[in-house]
C-alpha distance (Angstrom), angle and dihedral (degrees) to the residues before:
residue distance angle dihedral
M1 . . .
T2 3.80 . .
Y3 3.80 123.2 .
T4 3.80 117.2 -154.9
I5 3.81 134.8 -152.4
S6 3.83 116.3 -169.4
I7 3.80 117.3 -155.4
T8 3.81 129.0 -147.8
P9 3.81 126.7 178.5
G10 3.78 116.6 -83.7
H11 3.78 133.3 172.3
A12 3.80 138.7 -93.7
G13 3.82 94.6 25.6
K14 3.79 93.9 -49.3
V15 3.78 134.9 108.4
T16 3.77 135.1 -155.1
A17 3.79 108.4 -110.2
T18 3.79 118.2 -163.8
S19 3.79 119.6 -170.3
S20 3.79 121.8 -142.3
D21 3.82 88.7 -104.4
G22 3.84 90.3 60.2
Q23 3.83 98.5 -103.6
G24 3.81 110.9 141.1
R25 3.80 132.8 -164.1
T26 3.78 140.9 163.0
T27 3.80 113.7 -117.1
S28 3.78 144.4 148.8
I29 3.83 93.3 -143.1
P30 3.82 106.2 44.4
L31 3.81 98.3 166.7
L32 3.81 94.0 52.3
D33 3.82 96.1 39.2
G34 3.81 89.3 44.9
A35 3.80 90.8 53.0
R36 3.81 90.6 52.0
Y37 3.82 90.0 47.9
W38 3.80 93.5 52.7
Q39 3.81 91.1 42.4
S40 3.83 90.0 54.5
L41 3.81 88.0 55.7
G42 3.80 91.3 54.6
A43 3.80 100.8 -99.7
P44 3.81 112.5 162.3
S45 3.80 113.0 -98.5
T46 3.81 89.1 -129.4
A47 3.82 93.3 56.8
T48 3.79 118.1 109.6
I49 3.79 122.1 -111.1
V50 3.80 121.1 -163.7
T51 3.80 126.2 -168.3
V52 3.81 112.6 -160.0
W53 3.79 132.6 -168.6
S54 3.77 125.7 -173.6
S55 3.78 123.0 -179.5
G56 3.77 121.1 163.1
P57 3.80 110.0 -51.2
G58 3.81 94.0 -16.5
H59 3.78 129.6 81.0
W60 3.79 138.4 160.9
A61 3.77 140.0 -179.5
L62 3.80 135.7 -152.1
R63 3.80 117.6 -155.4
S64 3.80 135.0 -169.1
T65 3.75 141.1 139.4
I66 3.79 113.8 -91.3
G67 3.82 98.6 -119.0
P68 3.81 99.2 56.7
A69 3.82 94.1 39.1
A70 3.82 92.2 50.3
K71 3.82 89.7 56.5
L72 3.82 94.1 58.4
A73 3.80 136.2 81.9
V74 3.81 131.0 176.2
S75 3.79 123.3 -115.0
A76 3.80 135.3 158.2
N77 3.78 126.9 -104.9
R78 3.82 122.9 -138.6
S79 3.79 92.8 -78.0
G80 3.81 92.4 48.9
T81 3.79 96.1 -105.7
P82 3.82 113.4 143.9
I83 3.81 114.4 -110.8
F84 3.79 135.4 176.5
V85 3.80 115.8 -108.1
P86 3.81 132.7 173.6
H87 3.80 112.8 -78.7
K88 3.79 113.8 -114.8
V89 3.79 113.8 -142.0
Q90 3.80 109.8 -126.1
């Protein structure tokens, strides 16, 4: 099974991410937050998650399995470059 998150432009570095079940949220990391959302609903960690963006003639997609993506967060290293780090459960 494949779980999908569709992205539309947002504001302040964030996007509106809408899951294929209609749930929407504002986020700056839609693939990772989407993976955690589907995981919280009991999706198998081996299931595929796809984040898609379409704007005019351009489109792109990010793909992962839910388990590994749910374990990641984004931070910045010393020079300010974004890096993946382990997600801390809040």
